[in-house]
C-alpha positions in Angstrom: -9.7 -5.6 7.0 -6.3 -7.1 7.8 -4.6 -6.3 11.0 -0.8 -6.5 11.8 0.9 -6.4 15.1 4.3 -4.8 15.8 6.4 -5.6 18.9 8.8 -3.1 20.3 11.4 -3.3 23.1 11.0 -0.8 25.9 14.0 1.2 24.4 12.4 1.2 20.9 9.0 2.3 22.4 10.7 5.1 24.4 12.6 6.2 21.2 9.3 6.2 19.2 7.5 8.2 21.9 10.3 10.8 21.6 9.6 11.4 17.9 5.8 10.8 17.6 2.6 11.9 19.3 1.6 8.3 19.5 3.5 5.3 18.2 0.3 3.7 16.8 -0.6 6.8 14.8 3.0 7.1 13.4 2.9 3.4 12.4 -0.5 3.7 10.8 0.6 6.8 8.8 3.8 5.3 7.6 2.2 2.0 6.5 -0.9 3.6 4.9 1.3 6.1 3.0 3.6 3.4 1.7 0.6 1.3 0.6 -0.9 4.4 -1.1 2.3 4.8 -3.1 2.3 1.1 -4.1 -1.3 1.3 -5.1 -0.5 4.3 -7.3 2.4 2.4 -8.9 0.4 -0.8 -9.5 -2.6 1.2 -10.9 -0.4 3.1 -13.3 1.4 0.0 -14.5 -2.0 -1.8 -15.0 -3.6 1.1 -16.8 -0.6 1.4 -19.1 -0.7 -2.4 -19.7 -4.4 -2.4 -20.4 -4.4 0.6 -22.8 -1.6 -1.1 -24.8 -3.6 -4.4 -25.1 -6.0 -4.1 -28.0 -8.1 -7.0 -26.6 -9.0 -5.0 -23.5 -12.0 -2.7 -24.2 -12.8 -1.4 -20.7 -10.8 -0.5 -17.6 -12.5 -0.6 -14.2 -13.3 2.9 -12.8 -12.3 1.8 -9.3 -8.6 2.2 -8.6 -8.7 -0.4 -5.8 -10.4 -2.9 -8.1 -7.7 -2.4 -10.7 -5.1 -3.2 -8.1 -6.9 -6.2 -6.7 -7.3 -7.6 -10.2 -3.6 -7.0 -11.2 -1.5 -10.1 -11.8 1.5 -9.0 -9.9 4.2 -10.9 -8.0 4.8 -10.2 -4.4 8.4 -9.1 -3.7 9.1 -11.6 -0.9 
């Protein structure tokens, strides 16, 4: 598991507490949801690529494995 840290100013923390039950829960939900969307995008692109390639005879059943095996470029 990979862990990231976010630093907020006192004003940013106060603002986040105004809109969320807990800041950590809000951050976790936003990041995990965006990662889920990217996983779906990568998986769909890879399955489309693999089904169009006649040399590929099997596709992994595990969505995460398809994503981990994908030869994609990072945006930044």
